[in-house]
N, C-alpha and C positions, 0 to 999 in steps of 0.2 A: 668156698661157695658162699654167695651172699644169702642173708637171711631176710625173708619177707613175711610180714604179719598182715593178714587181712581180717578185719573185724566186721562180722556180719551178725548183728544181734536181732534182726527183724524176723518177722513171721516166715512160715515155711515157703510161701510163694517167692519171697525175695531171696531166701537162701537157695532155693532150687535154681533160680535164674543165675545167681552168682556162681554156683557150681558148674552150670552149663558153660559159662564163659571160660572158667578156669580149665575145664576139660577140653574144650575146643582149642584153647591156646596153650596146651601143655608144652608144645615145642618151643614157644616163645619164653616159657618160664623154666626151661630145663637147667638154667644156671642158678636157680634160686632154691633154697630150702624153705618150703612153704609151711606156715602155720596158719590155720583158719580157725579163728575164735568164733564159735557159733552158739546160738540159743539151744539149750538141751531139748526143749519141747519141739522146736522146729526141726531139729536134726532127726528126731524120732519119727516125725511125720514124713519127711523127705525120703528117708531110707527105710520106710516100712516095707518089709518083704523084698527089699532089693539090697545090693551090696555097693558100697562106695567105690568109685574108680580112683578117686584121689586119696592121698594119705595126708596126715598132718592135722587132722581135725582135733579140736579140743573144746570142751565146755568149761574148763577150769581157768577162770580169769586170773587168779593169783599165779598159776603156773605160767600163763602167757606173759604176765608182767615181770616175771623173774628173769626173763631172757633179754638179750640186747639184739636189736635188729638193724639192718642197713636201711630198710624201708618199711614203714607201717602205713596201712591204708584203711580208712574207715568208710565202709559202704552202707552204714546203718542210718536209718531215719530216727531211731529212738534217741532221746536226749541223754539217757544214761550212758550211751556209748561215747559221748563227748568227753566225759570225765575219764573213762577208761583209756581212750586214745591219748588224752592229755598226759596220762601217767606212764605211757609206754616209753621205754628207753630206745629211741630210734634216731639215726642220723638224719633221716628225711621223713617228713610226715605229709601224707596226702589225705584230704578229707577233713571234715569238721572235728575240732578238738578244743578243749579249754586250755588257755594259757594265762596264768595269773588272774583267773576268774572270768576272762573274756573269751567269747567264742571266736575261734579263728577258722576261716574257710578259705584256704589258700588257692584253690583252683576253681575255674569257671564251671566245670561239669558237676562238681560237688555242690556248688551254689544252685545249679539247676535242679539237682536231686532233692535238695532241701525244699524247693517250692512244692514238691509233692506232699509235704507234711500238711499243707493247708487244703488238702483234698482237691487237687487240680481237676478241672471239669473233664479232662481226658488226658491220657498219657500220650504225649506227642511222639516221643521216641520209645522204641522197645527197650525194656530194662537191660537186656543184654548189650545193646548199643551204648546205653548210659554207663554201665559198669566198665565196659572195655575202654571207653574214652577216659574215664577216671583213672583207670590202671595204665593208660598210655599205650594200649595194645593196638597196633596199626593193622589195617586191612579189615574188610567187613567179614561177617560170618556167613555169607551166602552159602546155602546148602543146595543139594540137588533138588530140582523141581519135581514134585510128586504128581505125575500125570498117568500112572498106570491104571489098568482096569480095576474096578471095585468088585470084590468077591464076597465081602462081609460088611455089615453095618453094625457099629457099636452105638447104642442109643443111651443118652443121659436124660433122666427125668428133669423137666423144666418146672419152675414155679407155676402152680396152677393159676395164680393171678395174672401171669403173662400168657400161659398156654393152658387153657382149661383142660381138665382131666379127660372129658369126652372127646375133645379135639385131638389130644395127644394119642388117645386110643385109636381114633379114626385115622390119624396120620400113620401110625404103625401098620394098621390094616391096609391102607393104601400102598405103603411100601412093599408089604409082603405080597399083595395081589399084583402089583405092577412089576415087581422084580422077584418072581417066585423062585428063581435060581440063587437068590442072595439071602443068606441067613441073617436075621436081626437078633442081636444079643445086647444084654445090659453091659455097659462099660466095665462094670466090676468083674465080669466074666472073661475079659480079655487078658491073655497072658502076654505081658510086655516083653518077655524073653523070646517069644516066638516071632516070626516074620509078620509084621502088621502093615507092610507097605501096600497091601491090597484091601485094607480095612478103612472105612470112612466113619468118623465119629460125627454124630449129630446131637447137639444139646447145648447146655449153657457152658460158659467158660469157667472151668474149675481147675484145680491143681492136678487132679487125676487126668483130665483131658489134655493138659499141657504135657504131662509125662508120656501119655500115649502118643502124642504128635512128635515129641522129641525122640521117641523110640522108632519113628519111621512112618507113623500113620498120618492120615489127612483129616482135616476137621472142617465142619460147618457149624459155626457158633451162633447161638440164638440169644438175643438180648432185647430189652425194651427200648434202648436208645444208644446212640453212638458213644463209645467209651474209649476211643483210641486203642492203644495197645494193652489196656488193662487185661491181664489174664489171658492174653492170646499167645499162641506159640510163635516161635521164630522160624521163618522159612517160607518159601513160595508154595502155592497150591492150596492154601487155606482160605476159607471164606467166612465172612462175618455178616449175619443178617439181623437187621434191627426192625422191630415192629413199629418204630416211630411212636412209642407210648401206647399203641393199640394192643389188642390181644392177637395172638397168632391163630389162624384158621388153617386146618389141614389142607383144604382144597387150594388155598392161595400159596401155601408153603411148598407143596410138592413140585410145582413147575420150576421153582428156584433151586431145588435140591437135585432134581432129575438130570440137568445138564452136567452136574459134578459127577454123578454116578455113571452117566453114559459117556463122560469125557467129550462133551459137545459144547458148541457156543451157548452161552447162558442167555436166558430170557431177560430182556431189559424193561419190559412193561410190567410193573408190579406196584402194589400199594406199600410194599416194604422196601427198605433200603438195603442194598447189597454192596459189600466191599470185599476186596481181596488184598492179601499181603503181597507186596512187590519189592524187588531189590534192584530196580533199574538204575537207581541213583547211587552214587559213590559213597554217600555217608552211611548207608545201611538200609533198613526197612522203612517202608511207609505204606499207608493204606490208600488204595485206589478205589474211587467210587464208580459203580456201574449203573445205578439207577438214580431216581430222585432221592436225594440224601436227607439225612436228619438236619435239624436246624443248626447243629454244632459243626457240621462238616466244613462249611466255608471258613469258619474260624480256625478249624484244624489246618486247612491249607495255609492260611495267613501265619499261624503259629509256626508251622513247619518251615516256611520260607525264612521267617525272621530268626527263629532259634538256630537254624542251620547257619545263617550268616554270623550270628553272635558267637556261636560255639565252634564253628568249623572254618569260617572265613572263606567259603565259596558259595556260589549261587545254586539255587534249586529252581527248575522251571516246571511249573504245574499249570495245567489248563484251568482257566477260570470257569467254574460251572455255571449253568443256568439256574438261578436261584428261584425258589418258591416264594410266594408272598410273605409267609411267616419268617423265612430266612432273611428277606429284605428288611422286614420290620426290625428284627433283632440286630442286624448289621447297622441299620440307621440309628438305633438307640445307642449302641456302643460307640458308633462313630461320633455322635453328638457329645457323649460323655468325654470321650478322648479329646475332642476339639476344645471343650471347656477346660479340661485338666492341663492341656498343653499351654493354654494361655496363663494358667496359674503357675505352670512350671517355668514360664518366662520370667516371672517374678523371682522364683527360686534362683535362676541363673544370675539375675541382677544382684540379688542379696549375697550370694556366695562370691561373686566377683567383687562386690564392695568390701566384704570381709577380707578377701585376699589382698586387695590394694591397701586397706587400712592397716592390716597386720604387718606389711612390709614398710610402712611409712615411719619416719623417725619419730613423729609425734602422732600417735593414733588416737582416735576418738572412741573411748571405751563405751560410751552411751550409744553411739552410732552402731558400733559392732554388735552390742547386745540387742539392739532393735532389729537388726537384720537376722541375727541368730534366732530371735523369736519368730520372725517370718518363716524361716526354714522349718522350725518345729511345728508351726501351724499348718504349713503345706504338707508336712509328713503325716499329720493327723488326717487331713483330707484324703491323702493317698491311701491311708489305712482304711478309711471309710469306704472309698471306692473299691478297694481290694475286697472288702467284706461283702459288698452289695453287688459287685459285677465280677462273677467268677471267671469270665472269659478274658478279663484284663488282669486278673490277680497274679498269675504266674510271673508276668514281666515286672509288675510293681514290687512283688516280693523278692524277685531276683536282685533288683537294684537296691532294695532295702538291705539285703544281705551284703551286697558289694560295698555299699557305703559304710557298713559296719567294720570293714577291713582297712580302716584308715590307720596307717602306721606312723603318721606324722608325730614328731615329738614337740614341736612348737605350734602355736596358732597359725603361723605362716605356712608351715609344712602341711598341717591339717587342711587349711583352706585350699592350698594348691592341689592336694590329692582329691578333696571333695569336688573341686571344680571339674577335674578330669572325669570323675564318676558321674556327676550331674550332666556334663556335656554328652557323655556316652548314652546316658539314659534318655536325654532329650532327643538325640538322633534316633534311638531305637523306637521311642514312642511316635516320632514323626514318621518313621518307616512303617510302623503298624497302621497308623492313620492313613498313610498312602495306600497300603494294601487293601484296607477296607474301602477306600475311595475308588480304587481301580475296579474292585468287584462290583460296587454299586454302579459305576459308570458303564461297565461292560453289560450290565443287566438292563440298562436303559435302552439298549439296542438289541436287535436279534442276534443271539450267539448260539 
């Protein structure tokens, strides 16, 4: 039997999602002896009052490193995991690790995962989809859609800065008055071992809420703005409501929650933004907008299309939404920044092409090469500045910064050749993102 080591040193949320993937794909891993190296504190939180389904957990790094593995995989964002993974005795390594003091990220999905370290504006893919793709597990995780009648409501207290105490109290009163046959409980009172398929959770996205939904419950998650899949459960039948940076009002929120309770068509006219998790596409889950959306949602659509092409190599078709003035302004700003950066990137392409041709010439001009390498370094500084100031462009710029760092060339000629390929791919990706922004802006110039 082959031996598989998975390193997950991140916080409880990341560990929980990792375990969900491994449990759902147990049949795919039946030929492996699994060792899961975890953070002790996170493990205690994830398995608080519950029992693990999987075996092979360890918090002892020395013990894990004492064995030899066929495959080792690092799913961690913490930099301390890079050295651990680098020290593992394994035939094949997937995910970030140190080799001779240099960071090695051998696969594309791990490169994508590392862009989350910079606090991406939203999580484009669900973590379970990210992890299964890093692990090479095929087939999506689509579960049974939850559409049954609601007999109980589990309520989670929301931050009073988002949902004032008096409004939360009024909301619970409205729920109990409108649905006198439905009992409202605190989420902490719900027994996850019992059948929760007829229970609806309403509240903020938390680890407890994700556990509840993975146990079979449904969720309506409240937040101040669009956050993608951050702390949202996997599966259909869940809803995400954003106040669009305003505070929630009980009378405005109830009409959005009632259709979920009654299993009816949802109201579309609202001051808040409503999204649902959907699995209609082959790559996994995505968030579908139902009302006027947050400013970030048009960017989410563009990111989704482009990332899916870069990481999965097939197309996604999403309807271009009718944008609000604030969304148009934000799109225009990022479109202009990207336009200017693409012009600068043209110079990078010229410089790397010049270095490539000089490096293979019989008599190369060292001064000329150094001048163009200086241009590339200066352009990288500009890219880093844009990455820091424009979070909606940052994931792609960071992704290619990581990919350029994986240059295995031994000679200047080989390094220039590899760099040219990476720069070319980045240029095409940025042009594609620019085109996605352009299409959205053009579609919004006419009635759609």
